[in-house]
Structures are given as structure tokens and as C-alpha cells.
C-alpha positions as CSV (number, residue, x, y, z in Angstrom):
1,M,-42.7,-19.7,-16.2
2,N,-43.9,-22.8,-18.0
3,Y,-41.0,-22.9,-20.4
4,P,-39.1,-26.2,-20.4
5,F,-35.8,-24.4,-19.3
6,Y,-37.6,-23.5,-16.1
7,T,-39.6,-26.7,-15.5
8,V,-36.5,-28.9,-15.6
9,V,-35.2,-27.1,-12.5
10,A,-38.6,-26.3,-11.0
11,S,-37.8,-27.6,-7.5
12,D,-34.5,-25.8,-7.4
13,F,-36.1,-22.6,-8.6
14,A,-38.7,-22.8,-5.8
15,A,-35.9,-23.2,-3.3
16,V,-34.2,-20.1,-4.7
17,D,-37.4,-18.1,-4.3
18,R,-37.7,-19.2,-0.7
19,L,-34.1,-18.3,0.0
20,I,-34.5,-14.9,-1.7
21,T,-37.5,-14.1,0.5
22,A,-35.7,-15.2,3.7
23,S,-32.5,-13.4,2.9
24,L,-34.3,-10.0,2.4
25,A,-35.3,-9.9,6.1
26,S,-34.2,-6.6,7.7
27,N,-34.7,-4.7,10.9
28,V,-35.3,-1.6,8.7
29,P,-39.0,-1.5,7.6
30,L,-38.3,0.4,4.4
31,V,-35.7,-2.2,3.2
32,E,-38.3,-4.9,3.6
33,E,-41.0,-2.9,2.0
34,I,-38.9,-2.1,-1.1
35,S,-37.6,-5.7,-1.2
36,A,-41.1,-7.1,-1.2
37,Y,-42.0,-4.8,-4.0
38,L,-39.1,-6.0,-6.1
39,I,-39.9,-9.7,-5.5
40,Q,-43.6,-9.2,-6.5
41,A,-42.4,-7.6,-9.7
42,G,-41.0,-10.9,-10.8
43,G,-38.9,-10.9,-13.9
44,K,-37.3,-13.6,-16.1
45,R,-34.6,-14.5,-13.5
46,L,-32.5,-15.9,-16.3
47,R,-29.2,-15.4,-14.5
48,P,-30.1,-17.5,-11.4
49,L,-31.6,-20.0,-13.9
50,L,-28.2,-20.3,-15.6
51,V,-26.6,-21.2,-12.3
52,L,-29.1,-24.0,-11.7
53,L,-28.9,-25.3,-15.2
54,A,-25.1,-25.2,-15.3
55,A,-24.6,-26.9,-11.9
56,N,-27.1,-29.7,-12.8
57,A,-25.6,-30.2,-16.2
58,C,-22.4,-31.0,-14.4
59,G,-24.1,-33.5,-12.2
60,Y,-24.1,-31.4,-9.0
61,Q,-25.7,-33.3,-6.0
62,S,-25.6,-30.7,-3.1
63,D,-27.4,-27.5,-2.5
64,K,-24.9,-24.6,-2.6
65,H,-26.1,-23.8,-6.2
66,I,-29.3,-22.6,-4.5
67,Q,-27.4,-20.0,-2.5
68,L,-25.3,-19.1,-5.6
69,A,-28.4,-18.5,-7.7
70,A,-29.9,-16.2,-5.1
71,I,-26.6,-14.3,-4.9
72,I,-26.6,-13.8,-8.6
73,E,-30.2,-12.5,-8.5
74,F,-29.3,-10.0,-5.7
75,L,-26.3,-8.7,-7.6
76,H,-28.5,-8.3,-10.7
77,T,-31.3,-6.5,-8.9
78,A,-28.9,-4.2,-7.1
79,M,-27.5,-3.2,-10.5
80,L,-31.0,-2.6,-11.9
81,L,-31.8,-0.3,-8.9
82,H,-28.7,1.8,-9.6
83,D,-29.3,1.8,-13.4
84,D,-32.8,3.1,-12.9
85,V,-31.4,6.0,-10.9
86,V,-28.7,6.8,-13.5
87,D,-31.2,6.5,-16.4
88,D,-34.0,8.2,-14.5
89,S,-36.3,5.3,-15.6
90,S,-39.9,5.3,-14.4
91,L,-41.1,1.8,-15.6
92,R,-39.6,-1.7,-15.2
93,R,-41.2,-5.1,-15.4
94,G,-44.6,-3.4,-16.0
95,R,-44.4,-1.4,-12.7
96,K,-43.2,1.9,-11.5
97,T,-39.5,1.7,-10.7
98,V,-38.3,2.0,-7.1
99,N,-36.8,5.4,-7.7
100,A,-40.0,6.6,-9.2
101,T,-41.9,5.4,-6.1
102,W,-39.6,6.0,-3.2
103,G,-37.0,8.4,-4.7
104,N,-33.4,8.1,-5.8
105,P,-31.8,7.9,-2.3
106,A,-33.9,4.9,-1.3
107,S,-33.2,3.1,-4.6
108,V,-29.5,3.6,-4.3
109,L,-29.3,2.5,-0.7
110,V,-31.5,-0.6,-1.1
111,G,-29.3,-1.4,-4.1
112,D,-26.3,-1.2,-1.8
113,F,-28.1,-3.4,0.8
114,L,-28.7,-6.1,-1.9
115,H,-25.2,-5.9,-3.1
116,S,-23.7,-6.3,0.4
117,R,-26.1,-9.0,1.3
118,A,-25.0,-10.9,-1.9
119,F,-21.4,-10.8,-0.7
120,E,-22.4,-11.8,2.8
121,M,-24.1,-14.9,1.3
122,M,-21.0,-15.5,-0.9
123,V,-18.9,-16.0,2.2
124,G,-21.4,-18.7,3.3
125,V,-20.9,-20.5,0.0
126,G,-17.2,-20.8,1.1
127,D,-15.7,-21.2,-2.4
128,M,-12.8,-18.8,-3.2
129,R,-13.0,-19.5,-6.9
130,V,-16.7,-18.5,-6.9
131,M,-15.8,-15.4,-4.9
132,D,-13.1,-14.6,-7.5
133,I,-15.5,-15.0,-10.4
134,L,-18.3,-12.9,-8.9
135,S,-16.1,-10.1,-7.5
136,R,-14.3,-9.8,-10.9
137,A,-17.7,-9.8,-12.6
138,T,-19.2,-7.0,-10.5
139,N,-16.1,-4.9,-11.1
140,T,-16.2,-5.5,-14.8
141,I,-19.9,-4.6,-14.9
142,A,-19.3,-1.4,-13.1
143,E,-16.6,-0.5,-15.7
144,G,-19.1,-1.2,-18.5
145,E,-21.7,1.0,-17.0
146,V,-19.2,3.9,-16.7
147,Q,-18.0,3.2,-20.2
148,Q,-21.6,3.4,-21.5
149,L,-22.1,6.6,-19.6
150,G,-19.2,8.1,-21.6
151,N,-21.0,7.2,-24.8
152,I,-24.3,8.9,-24.0
153,R,-25.5,11.1,-26.9
154,N,-22.2,10.4,-28.8
155,P,-23.2,9.8,-32.5
156,D,-19.6,8.7,-33.2
157,T,-19.7,5.6,-31.0
158,T,-18.2,2.7,-32.9
159,E,-19.4,-0.9,-33.2
160,A,-16.3,-2.1,-31.4
161,N,-16.9,0.2,-28.5
162,Y,-20.6,-0.8,-28.3
163,L,-19.7,-4.5,-28.2
164,Q,-17.1,-3.9,-25.5
165,V,-19.8,-2.1,-23.4
166,I,-22.4,-4.9,-23.7
167,S,-19.7,-7.6,-23.1
168,R,-19.0,-5.9,-19.8
169,K,-22.3,-4.6,-18.6
170,T,-24.6,-7.4,-19.7
171,A,-22.9,-10.5,-20.9
172,M,-20.5,-10.6,-17.9
173,L,-23.1,-11.5,-15.4
174,F,-24.6,-14.2,-17.7
175,E,-21.0,-15.6,-18.1
176,A,-20.4,-15.4,-14.3
177,A,-23.6,-17.2,-13.6
178,S,-23.0,-20.2,-15.8
179,H,-19.3,-20.3,-15.0
180,S,-19.8,-20.2,-11.2
181,G,-22.5,-22.8,-11.5
182,S,-20.0,-25.2,-13.2
183,V,-17.3,-24.4,-10.5
184,I,-19.6,-25.1,-7.6
185,A,-20.4,-28.4,-9.2
186,G,-16.7,-29.4,-9.5
187,A,-16.8,-29.5,-13.3
188,N,-13.6,-30.3,-15.3
189,T,-11.8,-27.6,-17.2
190,A,-13.4,-28.3,-20.6
191,Q,-16.9,-28.2,-19.0
192,E,-16.1,-25.0,-17.2
193,E,-14.9,-23.3,-20.4
194,A,-17.9,-24.6,-22.3
195,L,-20.4,-23.1,-19.7
196,R,-18.4,-19.9,-19.4
197,G,-18.6,-19.5,-23.2
198,Y,-22.2,-20.4,-23.3
199,G,-23.1,-17.7,-20.7
200,L,-21.0,-15.1,-22.6
201,H,-22.5,-15.7,-26.0
202,L,-26.1,-16.0,-24.6
203,G,-25.6,-12.6,-22.7
204,L,-24.4,-10.9,-25.9
205,A,-27.3,-12.2,-27.9
206,F,-29.7,-11.2,-25.1
207,Q,-28.5,-7.6,-25.1
208,L,-28.6,-7.4,-28.9
209,I,-32.2,-8.5,-29.0
210,D,-33.0,-6.0,-26.2
211,D,-31.6,-3.2,-28.3
212,I,-33.8,-4.3,-31.2
213,L,-36.8,-4.4,-29.0
214,D,-36.2,-0.8,-27.9
215,Y,-37.3,0.1,-31.4
216,E,-39.9,-2.4,-32.4
217,G,-41.2,-3.9,-29.1
218,T,-44.3,-2.8,-27.2
219,T,-44.5,-1.3,-23.8
220,A,-47.0,-4.0,-22.7
221,D,-44.6,-6.8,-23.7
222,L,-41.4,-5.2,-22.5
223,G,-42.7,-3.9,-19.2
224,K,-40.9,-0.7,-19.8
225,N,-41.3,2.2,-22.2
226,V,-40.4,1.6,-25.8
227,G,-37.7,4.0,-26.9
228,D,-36.3,4.4,-23.4
229,D,-32.7,3.6,-24.4
230,F,-32.9,6.0,-27.3
231,A,-34.4,8.7,-25.1
232,E,-31.7,8.2,-22.5
233,G,-29.1,8.8,-25.2
234,K,-27.8,5.2,-25.5
235,V,-26.2,4.7,-28.9
236,T,-26.9,1.0,-29.7
237,L,-25.9,-1.2,-32.6
238,P,-29.0,-0.5,-34.7
239,L,-28.2,3.2,-34.7
240,I,-24.5,2.6,-35.3
241,I,-25.2,0.5,-38.4
242,A,-27.8,2.9,-39.7
243,M,-25.3,5.7,-39.4
244,Q,-22.8,3.6,-41.4
245,N,-25.2,2.6,-44.1
246,G,-27.4,5.7,-44.5
247,D,-27.1,8.4,-47.1
248,G,-26.1,11.9,-46.1
249,Q,-29.6,13.0,-45.2
250,Q,-30.3,9.9,-43.1
251,R,-27.0,10.2,-41.3
252,A,-27.7,13.8,-40.5
253,F,-31.2,12.9,-39.2
254,I,-29.8,10.1,-37.0
255,R,-27.0,12.3,-35.6
256,N,-29.4,15.0,-34.7
257,A,-31.8,12.5,-33.1
258,I,-29.0,11.1,-31.0
259,L,-27.9,14.6,-29.9
260,K,-31.5,15.7,-29.1
261,G,-32.9,12.4,-27.8
262,D,-36.3,13.5,-28.9
263,V,-38.8,10.5,-28.5
264,A,-41.1,12.3,-30.9
265,D,-38.7,11.3,-33.7
266,L,-39.0,7.6,-32.7
267,D,-41.3,6.5,-35.6
268,Q,-39.2,8.2,-38.3
269,L,-36.0,6.9,-36.6
270,L,-37.4,3.3,-36.6
271,T,-38.2,3.6,-40.3
272,T,-34.7,4.9,-41.0
273,V,-33.0,2.2,-38.9
274,K,-35.0,-0.5,-40.7
275,I,-34.4,0.6,-44.3
276,T,-30.7,1.1,-43.6
277,G,-30.4,-2.5,-42.3
278,G,-29.6,-1.6,-38.6
279,L,-32.2,-4.0,-37.2
280,A,-31.4,-6.8,-39.6
281,Y,-27.7,-6.5,-38.9
282,T,-28.2,-6.6,-35.2
283,N,-30.6,-9.5,-35.4
284,D,-28.0,-11.5,-37.6
285,M,-25.3,-10.8,-35.0
286,A,-27.6,-12.0,-32.2
287,H,-28.3,-15.3,-34.0
288,A,-24.5,-15.7,-34.7
289,E,-23.9,-15.4,-30.9
290,I,-26.6,-17.9,-30.2
291,K,-25.0,-20.4,-32.5
292,K,-21.7,-20.0,-30.6
293,A,-23.6,-20.5,-27.3
294,V,-25.2,-23.7,-28.6
295,D,-21.9,-25.0,-30.0
296,C,-20.4,-24.7,-26.5
297,L,-23.0,-27.2,-25.2
298,A,-21.4,-29.9,-27.4
299,H,-18.6,-30.2,-24.8
300,L,-21.1,-31.3,-22.1
301,P,-22.7,-34.7,-21.6
302,P,-26.2,-34.8,-23.1
303,S,-28.9,-34.3,-20.5
304,D,-32.3,-32.6,-19.9
305,Y,-30.3,-29.6,-18.6
306,T,-28.2,-29.1,-21.7
307,E,-31.4,-29.5,-23.8
308,A,-33.0,-26.9,-21.7
309,M,-30.0,-24.6,-22.3
310,Q,-30.4,-25.0,-26.0
311,T,-34.1,-24.2,-25.7
312,L,-33.2,-21.1,-23.6
313,A,-30.8,-20.0,-26.3
314,E,-33.4,-20.3,-29.0
315,F,-35.9,-18.4,-26.8
316,S,-33.6,-15.6,-26.2
317,V,-33.5,-14.5,-29.9
318,A,-37.2,-15.3,-30.6
319,R,-38.7,-13.4,-27.7
320,S,-40.8,-10.2,-27.8
321,Y,-40.0,-9.1,-24.2
């Protein structure tokens, strides 16, 4: 993690890692075994990073942002554990998923442990506004996941519905991370709104790029199988736009591919999505969201932290993983 948006908060990040390890202690050996496996898998940890950058950008001088960053990571990891069960995923961050290794019951229950541990730590932070932001966020994310489940293998999913889903299930935690980081730092209203907006637009862009990479990334880069989302029946923006722009034959092919979820069709599907403009449209929307995110930073005093947030925004649309 040598990117400048990590190095500017390197000491804070190290403190978060230490707290995560300490907070995963349990009297139940399987909990500790699975937790250690999750820590070793690593990951980008962008959401706790947002807490640290936001708090520091607002001049925070205490240490509760360390706890808050660990809380955000626990909430995110708990959701991933549950998602992998729902999606029957076998690979994440380049390793076998917990459900593929220990089974669905262990994955769900350790996810519950992380979720409850996060709220236990939230009480220790002692800030009702932070509690309000994070409790609302987790509820909204759960709604988004259920909404997405209702769209599985639905070729008639609309762009508006898709955007509502990713706002809830992905962008919401990015927003909550940067927003709560500003709150813990005692930011003024303008700064709070700027950082809330930054997280929202960054999260939307991040998911849009993820949905592109499901078609043109590589398993080695992504740490998960290319085409997983398509195979799971998720109708993302590249497919929606391809359905809108394609001719009758292309629309029929895409509709059938969505209904079947046949990964053998992935190469032909990628070609169709490309030539109908699905990937280009999604990429343009991601860059538009990043511009909105960067514009939000103009409401904050210039600092190494706001500069790091701009670099993070640029990275999020240029990445290959």
C-alpha cells in the first residue's frame, strides 16, 4: 500500500490494523481462526481509509477515528461474508472464500460476530451522531442487497433501479465512512456535507468501475473470478445499456444470456457490450461521479489529506482491480 493516499495516514493505518487484530479476540477458536484468515487476505481497506482521511482533513487531534475506522472495516467485512453466501462465491481477494472453506453456517455466524462487535465498539466511541449515521447506513445497505436480489436474472432491470441499488449497497458505506470521519472531528456543516458528498460519489464511481471489470478485468488482478457477477445473474449498467442500444438480435442474445447466466457466453457477451457502448457509457458515468467527488473537496481547506483524497478519486477510475 505505497499509494500516497495510504502513506499520508500511515501511522493511523498501522494503529487501525493493531486494533482490528486486538478486537477479533474470542473465546471461540473457530471465530479467531476465520478472523485471522480474513485479516491475512488483506484488501484495499478503502472505507477505513476514508475515515482517517476525512478526520485528518478536518484537523482532528484525538484518536477515536482509529476506532471508527476499525468499526467501518468490521461492518464491511461482515457484509462481504454474508454476500459470499448469498452469491455462492468461491474466490475473493485471491483466496478461497470463508464459505467455500468452512461452509455457509460458519460464514454467516462469523459475519454476525463482526457486525455485533462493530456495534459494541461503536458504543465505546460514544458519539450518538456517529451511531445514527452508521446504523442508518447498515439498514440502507441491507435494503440495497435485498433490492438487488429482486433484480437477479431480470433483463428488464432499468438504469434508475440499478443506480438506486448501487447507491444503497455500495456507495452508502463509502458515504458513511467519510461523513462519520468528519463528525468525529467536529467539522462544520459545510465540511460535513462536502465529505458526505465525496464519499457518496466516490462509492458510486467505485461500483461502476467494478461492474466494468467484471467483463474486462482478469482473475489475477481482481482476486475473484471474472464474470462472477454475470454468472450470479446481476444485471449491471453495461448490460442495461447494451440492451437499450443493441439491435433486435443483440437484445435477444443479451436477454437470453441474462436468463441463462451461462459463463460460456462471456466472450461473446463482452464483444456485444463493447460494440453497443455499454462499457463506454458506464466508464463515462464513473468519471462524471469522480468529478463530483473532487468538486466536493473544494469546500475543505487545502492539505495533504485533501490532496490524497483527490489522488484516491483518480485511482478509483484508473484501477484494474
